[in-house]
N, C-alpha and C positions, 0 to 999 in steps of 0.2 A: 318140578318138585316131586320127590318120591313120596310114596305112601308113608314110609317110616318118618320122614322129616315133618309130616303133618301131625303125627301122633306125639312125638317127643320134641320138646323145644331144644334148640341148639344150646350147647353148654354156655355160650356167651349170654343167652337170654336168661339163664338161671343165676348168673353172678349178681350177688347183692340182693336177691329176692327176699331174703329173710330180714333185711334191714327194715322191712315194713313193721317188724315187731318192736321197733324203737318207741312206738307210741305207748307200749306197756311199761317200758322203763320210765318214760315221762310221767305216766299215771302213778307209778309207785313213788316217784320223787314228790309229786304234788300231794298225794295222800299222806306221805310220811311227814313232809314239812308242815302240812296243815294240822295234822294231829299233834305234832310236837309244839306248834305255836299255841294250840288250844291248851295242851297240858301245861305249858309254861305260864299261860295267862290265868288259868283257872285253879291250878294246884299250888300248894305251898311246898317248898322244897323239903323233901324227906318226911313229909307228913302223910302217912298212908290214908287213902280214902277207900274203905271197904265197898266192893261192888257186889260180890257174892262170896260164899265160902271158898277159900283157896285162892282168891284173886282180889288184889287191890290196885288202885291207880296210885302210884307213888312217883313223884317227880324226882329224878336223880340226874346227876351230870357225870359222865364217864370220860375221863381224860385218856384212858387206855383203850385197848382193843377189846375183843370178846372176853367176857368175864373179868373185865377190868385189868387185863394183862398189861403190864407196864404203866398202870395208872399212877404209881408212886415215883416214876422217873422224873428227871429234873425239867421236863418240858420239851426236850428234843423229840419225844415220841409224837407230838402233834404233827409236825411237818413230815416226819418219817411215814406216818400212816396216811397223810394226804398224798405224798408222792407215790407210795405203794399203791393206794387205791386208784389214783389216776393212771398209773402204769397198767394195772390190771384192767381198768376200764377200757383203755385203748386196745389191749389184747382181746377183750371180750367183743368189742365192736368189730375188730378184724376177723375174729372167729365167726361172728354172726354173719358178716358179709360173705364168708367163704362157704356157708352152708348151702346145701341143695334145697330145692323146692319141697321135697318130702321130709325134711328134717325139722318139722314144726315143733315137736316136743322139746328138742334141745334148744331151739331158737327161743321158745318161751322161757325155758330155764335160764338162758343167758340174759334175756331181757330183765327178768326178776332180779338176778344177781347184780346186774349193771345199775338198775334203778336204786336198789338198796345201797350199793356202794357209794353212788353219787349223792344220795340223800344224807348219808353219814359224813361224806366229805364236806358237804355244805356246812354242816354243824361244826366240824373241826376248823374250817377256815374262818367262819363268821364268829363262832362263840369260843373256840379253843377247847371244846368238849362236845360229846354227843349227848343229846337229850334222850333220856330213857324214862319210861313211865308205866310200862306194863309189868306188873309184879305178881308172880305166882308164888305160892308157898304151901307147905304141908307141915302142920304142927309147928315145930321150931326151925324147920329147914326152909330157907328162903332162896328160891332160884334167882339168879342175878336179873335185875330189871332189864328190859329191852324195849324196842320200838318197832314200828312197822317196817322200817328199812331192814332191821335184823331178821324180821319174819320173812320178808321177801327173799333175802339172801339164803336163809335156811330152806325155804321151800324150793328155790332154784337149785341149791346144792343137792337136796333130796331127789329132785327130778333127774339130775345128772346121774346120780348113783343108780336110781331105778332104770335109767336108760341103758346102763351097762348090762342089766339083766333082761331087758326087753329085746335087745337086738340079738339075733343068732350069732354065734361066734364065727369069725371069718374062717372059711375053709382053707386050711394050710396048703392043701394040694391044688387049690384053684389058681395060685400064682404061676403055675407052670413048672415044668421039670427041667 
């Protein structure tokens, strides 16, 4: 065995190493579904409960996507969003599996997005809508209500965007002439 092989693992040893972050996706799902169950049992639909200035807990049901996109559609959107989210989730797991050992930041981002997507898929399949309850506002402007799954998706997406700025640009001349 050479000195180099002792220092760096063989590529086959690195395959799937980032799947270890699936625990984070499971945690997001558990926290999301738990908080949605609490909100559903403790809050009255569409009745805001002030928590502090600018923030209420307000139980709402969203049959659409982000910002109630397609919420007024005839019902087909439920299964469209379920299939879309499941397809994206499979892609995210495959991406996570392909990451190298040192790509922890992007692995965490993927796990957050995956957990959030599957938390909302559960709602769509079981209830036919997504349970939202976090409600921020400023004077007469009310930001659309959301949930912990949406928060995890947003944080994961922001991490991916930041990752583009964290990594040095690929050197165009490095690929060879």
